[in-house]
C-alpha positions as CSV (number, residue, x, y, z in Angstrom):
1,M,7.1,-21.0,-4.1
2,T,8.0,-24.3,-5.7
3,E,11.8,-23.9,-5.0
4,E,12.6,-25.1,-1.5
5,G,15.0,-22.3,-0.7
6,S,12.7,-19.6,-1.9
7,R,9.7,-21.2,-0.2
8,T,11.6,-21.4,3.1
9,E,12.6,-17.8,3.0
10,A,9.1,-16.6,2.0
11,L,7.5,-18.6,4.8
12,E,9.9,-17.2,7.3
13,R,9.3,-13.6,6.0
14,L,5.5,-14.0,5.7
15,P,4.8,-11.2,8.2
16,E,6.6,-8.8,5.8
17,L,5.1,-10.2,2.5
18,V,1.9,-10.5,0.6
19,L,0.7,-14.0,-0.1
20,K,-1.9,-14.8,-2.8
21,P,-3.4,-18.0,-4.0
22,R,-2.9,-18.7,-7.7
23,E,-6.5,-19.8,-8.1
24,G,-7.9,-16.8,-6.4
25,Y,-9.4,-13.7,-8.0
26,G,-9.5,-10.1,-6.7
27,A,-8.6,-10.2,-3.0
28,Q,-10.0,-13.6,-2.3
29,G,-7.5,-15.5,-0.1
30,L,-5.1,-12.6,-0.1
31,L,-2.9,-12.2,3.0
32,I,-1.2,-8.9,3.6
33,G,1.5,-9.9,6.1
34,P,2.1,-6.5,7.7
35,E,-1.6,-6.1,8.4
36,A,-2.3,-9.8,9.4
37,G,-2.6,-11.2,12.9
38,R,-0.6,-14.1,14.2
39,E,-3.3,-16.7,13.6
40,E,-3.8,-15.5,10.0
41,I,-0.1,-15.8,9.4
42,K,0.1,-19.2,11.0
43,D,-2.9,-20.5,8.9
44,A,-1.4,-19.0,5.7
45,R,2.0,-20.5,6.4
46,R,0.5,-23.9,6.9
47,N,-1.6,-23.6,3.7
48,A,1.4,-22.5,1.6
49,H,3.6,-25.2,3.1
50,N,1.0,-27.9,2.3
51,D,0.4,-26.6,-1.3
52,P,3.5,-24.6,-2.4
53,T,2.5,-24.5,-6.1
54,G,-0.9,-22.9,-5.1
55,F,0.6,-19.6,-3.8
56,V,2.7,-16.7,-4.9
57,S,4.4,-14.2,-2.6
58,R,5.8,-10.8,-3.1
59,R,6.8,-7.6,-1.2
60,P,3.8,-5.3,-0.6
61,W,3.6,-2.0,-2.5
62,S,4.3,1.1,-0.5
63,S,1.6,2.7,-2.6
64,P,-0.5,1.6,-5.6
65,P,1.1,2.1,-9.0
66,T,0.0,5.3,-10.7
67,C,0.3,6.9,-14.1
68,S,2.0,10.3,-14.3
69,T,0.2,12.8,-16.6
70,K,3.6,14.3,-17.3
71,T,4.7,11.2,-19.2
72,A,1.5,9.7,-20.3
73,P,0.3,10.7,-23.8
74,M,-2.8,12.8,-23.9
75,R,-5.4,12.1,-26.7
76,K,-8.2,14.4,-27.8
77,S,-11.6,12.9,-28.0
78,S,-13.0,12.5,-31.5
79,S,-16.6,12.8,-30.2
80,T,-16.6,16.7,-30.0
C-alpha cells in the first residue's frame, strides 16, 4: 500500500477487501472487510493510512484453495 493511488483505492474499498498487517502472524490483526463492522473498518483505515508500509490488502477468497485429487500425484507409502 505504498503507492498513493493504490492505497487510496484500497482504503476506499476496505469494506470489500482483506487487510493484513505485514508484521502479524496467523490471523493477528486481520480485517475481513465484508465481515467487519463500521468501527473496525474505520480503525483499520486509520491504521493503514498512518502506516501504509505496514499493511497489505487483497480481495477475499470465495473459498479456501484446495488440491484436486484428480490432478495431484498420488504416492504409495514405503512403510507397508
